[in-house]
N, C-alpha and C positions, 0 to 999 in steps of 0.2 A: 403685557401681551400674552395671549394664551399660547399653549404649545402648538396648536394647529396653525395659528396665525404666524408663529415663528417659522414653522415649516413651509408655509406658503411663501413667506418672504424669502426664506432660504432658497426655495425653488426658483423664484424669479432671479435672484442673484446668480444662481447656477447657470441659468440660460444665458444671462448677459456675459458672465465669465467664459462660458463655453463658446459663445460666438466670437469673443475677442481671441480666445485661445486658438480656435479653428482658423481665424483669419491670419494669425501670426505664427502658426505652427511651423516648425521646420519642415521644409519640403524634402522629400527623398531625392537622392541624386539621380535616380532613374525616373523616366516619364511613364514607366509601366504602371498599370493599375493595381490596386489591391485585389485579392481573390474575390470572386463573385459573392454577392450577398443575397440570400433569400428575401423576397419582398416582405415588408411589414409596415403597418400603418400605426403601430403603437408608439406613442411619444416616449415611453420608457424603453423602447427597443424590442428586440425579439423575445417572444415568450417561450420559456422553457418550463415544463411541468416539474413539480417537486420530485416526483418519482419517475424513473425511466426517462429522464431527459436525454440520455444517450440514444434512445430510439428515435427521438425527434431529430437529433443531430445527424444520426446515420442516414435518415431519410433525406435530409438536405444534402449530405455528401453524395449520396447516390444520384441525386438530381443535378447538382451544380458542379461537382468535381472534387478532386482530392483535397483542395483547400477551400474553405469558405470564410467569409467575414460576417460576423454578427455584431449587433450593437447592444450595449447595455447603457442606457441613458445616452450620454454623449460619447462614450468610449467605444472604439472599434476594436474587436477582438478577433484574431485569426485562429481558426480551428483546423488542425491537421487530422485528416481522416483516412489516409491510405498509407500502405506500408512503405512504398518507395519515397513518398514525400517525408514520412517520419524519419527514415534513414538519412535522406539528403539534408534535411533541415535540423532535426533534433539531435542526431548522432554526429554527422559529418560537420555540422556547423555548431557543435556543442559549445565552443568557446563564446560564440555570439549569442546563444540562447540560454546561457547559464544564469543570468540574472533573474530576479523576481520583480514583478511590479510592486508598487507600494500597496500594501493591504492593511488599511488602518484598523478596521474592525477586528480582523483575525490576528494580524501580526503585531500591531501596536497596542491595542486596547485589551484584547483577550490574551495575547501572547506576551505583552509587556516588552516587546522588542527583543526577547531573549531566545526565541526558538530558532534553531538552525534551519528549519524548513522554510521560514519566512525571511531569512537573512539575505541581504543583497550580496551580489558577487563582490568580493573584495578580501582584504587581509583578514578581517575577523572571521568571515565564513571559511576561508582556507585554513585558519588555525583550528577552528572547531572540527572541520572535516578531517584534517590530518590526525587529530586526536582519535576520532572514530576509526579511521582506517588502520591505525596501529593494531586494533583488536579485531578488525573485521575483514581484512584482506584475505584472499584465498588460503594462503599458508596458515595464517592465524586461525581462520575459521575451521580448518581441519582439526585443530587441537580440541575443538569443542565436541567432536564426534562421540567420544565416550559418554559425555554428559547427555547428549541428545539420545543416544541409544538407551541409557538408563531410564530416562523419562518417557521415551516412546514405549518401552516395556511396560511402564506403569499405565499408559493409555490402553494398551491391550488388556491388562488385568482389570482396569476400570470397566471396559466394555464387557469383558467376560462376566463380571459380577452384575452387570446391568445391561443385558443385551437388547432390551426393548425400551430403554430409557432415552434421555436426551444425549445423544452422542456428542453434541457440541460442547457440553460442559466438560467432558473428558479432554477434548482437544484444546479448549480454552485453558484448562488447568495445565496441560502440557506446555503450551506456549508461555503462560505466565510464569510457571516454575522455572523453565529453561532460561528465559530472558532475564528473570529476576536474579538468577544465579550469575549469569554472565555480566549483568549490569552492576549488581550490588554485592555479589558474593553471598546472597541470602540463601541459607540451606534449609531453613525451617519450611514446613509444608505450606505451599501456596496453592490456592484453589480458585475456581471461577467466582466464588462468592466472597473472597477476601475483600475487605473494604478498599484497600489500595488498588486492587485490580478493577473492581467495579467503578471506582472513581476515574481511573485512567481510561477505561473503556467509554465512560460517559464523556470524558474530554475529547476522545477521538470522534464520537458521534456529534458533539457540539461543533468541533472544528469543521466537519463535513458540511454542516448547515451554515456556519458563519462565512466560509470562503465562497459560498455560492454567489455568483455575480448578481448584484442588486439586492442582496439580503439586507444590507444596512446602508442607510442613506449617507452615513459618514464617509463611505468610500467615494462618493461623488461630491460631497460638501465637507471637506476636511476640517473646517473650523468647528463643526459640531462636536468634535473630539474634546474641545475645551469647555463645553457647557456641562456643568456639574450634574444636571438632571438627565443628560443623554448617555445611553449605553451603560447604565448601572450594572446590568446583567453581565456585560463583558468584563468590567473592572472587577466585579466580585468573582467571576470565573478565574481571572488571573491570580487574585489573592489566594484562592483555594488551591490552585495548581502550584503556586510558588511555595506555599506551606508544605504541601505534599512532597515536592521535589527536594526542598531544603531539609526536610525531615529525613529523607533517605540518605542524603549526603552526610548529614551530621551523625547518623547512626554508624555509617562506615568509618567516619573520622574517629568516633569514640572507640570503636572496636580496634582500630589501628593503634590507639594509645593504650589499650589494655594489653595484658599478657597472653590473650587468646589468639591463636593462629587462625585467622579468618580466611586464609587462602587468597588466590588472585581474583580480581574483578576489574571491570572497566573503571568504576569509580575510584577504587584504590589506586589504580595506575595513574589516573588523572590527578589525584591528590598528591601522590608522591612525585609527580613530574610536572606540576603546575607551572614551574618556571619555564618549561619548554613551549608553553602555549599562551601564557599571559592571560589566563581567564579568571574572572572574579568568581566568588563562591556561587553567586546567583547564576552566572553563565554555565558553570560546571554542573550545577544542580539541574538546570533546564536541559543541558545536553544529555545527561543521564536519563531524565524524564522523557525526552524525545526518543531516545534509543529504545527505552522500554515500551512506550506507547506505540510507536510505529512498528517495532519488531513483533510485539505480541499480537497486535490486531491483524496485521497483514499475514503473519504466519498462520494463525488460527483460521482466518478466512480461506486461505489457499488450501489448507489441509481439508477443511470441511467441504470445499468445492470439489476436490478430487473424490472424496467419499460419496458425495451426492451424485457425481457423474457415474461412478461405478454402479450405484443403485438404479440410476435412470437408464443405463445402457448395459444390460446384463451380458449381451453377446461380446461387447468390448471387454468387460470384466473377465469373461471366461477366457479370452485370448491371453490376458495378462497372467491369469492363474495357471494356464497351461504352461506358460514360460517358466513360472515359478516352480511348478512341479518338475519340469524337465531339468532345470538348472540346480535347484536346491533340494527338491523332495519335501517330504513332510516329517522327516525324522531329525532334523536340526533346524534351528531358527536362523534366518538370514541376517546378514550384517552389511555394513558399508563395503566390505570386501567383495560383495557380490555385484556391486553397482554396474561395472562395465559389462557384465554378462547379461544384463537385463534391459535391452533396448526397448522392448515392448512396454515395460513399465514406465520407463522414462518418456516414451512417446505419449503414453496415456496421460501422464502428468502435464506435459506440454499442451496437449489437446484440451484437457480440462480447463486450464488457465486461459486458453484462447477462447473456449466456448463460453465461459463465464468469468471474464477478467475480474480479479479482486478489486481493482479501482477502475471502473468502467469510464469515468469521466477524465481519467488521467491525473488525478490528485491535484497538486497545486500548479498554478499558472507559471509560465516562463515569461521573460521579457527580452526582447532583442536589443542589443547594444550597438548594432550596425544594421544598415540596410541589407536585406537578404533578397537576392534575385533567384526565383525558382520558376523555371520555364518562362511563361509569359506574364508572370506576376512579380510585384515588388512588395515585400513586407518591410515597411520603414523602421528605422531605429526607434526604439521606445514603444514598440507595439507589444501588447499582451498577447501571448500565444499559448494555446492548449493543444496537446496531443491527445485525442480522444481514443482511448484503448478499445472501446466497444466498436467504433466505426472502423478502426484499423484491423481489428480481428475479423471484420466482415468484408475485407478486401477480396473480391472474387478472383483477381489476377494472381494474388499470392496464395490464397486459401480457397481453391475451387470448391463449390458447394459449401459456402461458409456457414450456413445454418445447420449443416449436417455434422454430427459428431463422428470424425474419422481419424482415429489415432494413427492409422497407417500412413497418413500424409507426412508424418515425421520420419518414416523409415525409407531408406533407399533400396535399390534393386538387390543389393548385397545383404540386406537385412540389418544394416547398421543405421544409427541415427544420422539423419541428414545434417549437414553443416552449412548449407547454402541459404538457409533462412532461419528466422527465429521469431520470438514474440517478446514483448517488453513489459511483463507484468510489474517489474520493479523500477520503471522509469527510464529516462533517457540521458545520454551524454554525461555532463559533469554534475548533473543533479540526480543521477541514478541513486537508488537507495544504497547507502554504504553497507547495510546489513544483508544484502541480497545473497551472499554466499552462505551465511549462516541459515537464512530462511530456506534456501533451496535444499540444504542438507536436512533441515527439519521436515520439510514436505516429503522428501524422498524416504527417510527412514520410517516415518509414520505410515506412509502409504504402503511401503514394502511389508512391514510387520502386520498391518491390518489386513491387507489383501491375502497374505500368506495364511493368516490365522482364521479368517472369517469369509463367509459368503454374505454379500450385502444385497438386500432386497428392499424395495420401497414398502412402507406400511400404507397400503391402499385405503385403510380406514381413516387416514389423516390427510389433510390438504397438502398439496405440493405447490410451492412457489419457487420455481427453479431459478428465478432472478432475485430472490430475496436474501441470498447469501452475500451479495456484493456490498462492499463498503459504500455507504451513501444511499443504498437501496434496501438496507436490511429490514426484514419483517420478523415478527415473532414466530419462532418455530417454523421456518420455511419448508423444512423437509424432515420427515420421520423415516428412520431406517431401522430395519431388523437385521441383527447380526447372528448368523448361525455358524458355529465352529466347523472348520474343515478338518480339525484334529480333535480327538477325544479331549473333553474339557480338563480332565485330571492330568493328562499328559501335557496339554498346552500350558496349564498353570505351572507345572513343574519346570518346563523348559523356560518359561518366562522368569521364574524365580532364580534359575541358574544362568540366566542370559548374561553374556559377557558385557562389560562396560567399555569395550573397545573392539578393535579387530586386529587380526594378525598382519 
């Protein structure tokens, strides 16, 4: 039988199984309906374009309400698209929404069942997450500030040497170097062009495509997984990633067995304390790989987004730099010690990540383990649920004039940062990114030093795709920025070379 004939037969079986499953599915305890669903006549379910799918979802949210239900083949998926609903469901009901749906293509075939991001809620997930939290909780994250300052200084020097070049490569180098040191203790020079960095960034790009609902038929027809001709690209991707991750783990292990003091790192800690977490070599290797991949990609995207926002909105940039001049001046370089005195800068960062969320679709899906009642709707147990960051960021009740860049929305009448609302660029509930505290500090210190050192303007001779920086939407060279020093170049270079690796 040909491949096409097999797929046709598989499709027929899917319909039959789907009807049986639908007829015998567990009914929710409540008689309330699912959230409303936009109409569609497609047998495969609702159509979402490959690029800017969040714009389509945001349009549906605006028309049908804070929650909507879409269909991918026979599966019904609930999407959360407003701030209050996200807090009520994803945060306050975090225990019920902490699970993941089964993702065969991404989690089992491409990820080999090893990635923490795809792990179901349970003992194994909690052990892996506890290991990460040891190094990434707020108190531990603060210990990395000297390292972050040192590499942020290098970002400034890189831009100073190449003010009209691709600023993204300097930011990617910062993120890769910093996370590589934290994850593996690697102190040798790491850049955006290193083979390991390129391969891991390709891994993130592939995952963004593979997790897309409907991307692979195996997620609807699970037995396709066992056909040797199906999904070769996924299996090959797993083997490449496994080799890369185990190579990093074994390098740390060999260094630990030598007489060289390699210093602390996440992987060294895990190897020394593996008895606390009962993780295999492969699990430890993939945990370190997930840490590096997620941390470096999200961090570099967030920093680049803030810089792009500064170039796109010069008046807002001017307000931040006026604050920097008033608090710091131009005769000393700022550090983390200045953070609490810079509410305008912190507001600008928050608004930038609301304006263009790093993960507009909300990254990976959640799965409910109990029925959730929200207003007049019921989300049954076992439902796949997404929180769409783009739609939430466009909630007019929480963020008036949501399409307008207004960093002042984050400042109260006393000139302090507001604490009555937030945004969720790093996820929700018990699935929030464990590296968020490290990432936030990286975004802050890079934004602080670059805004203090340079005036950022768009290069109008190059095209601008202000949505092309977001993960899952990335385009080649979406934004070109020119950097002009606000301090004489010789003086700036001297201050950066003498820049402290910590704060008082």
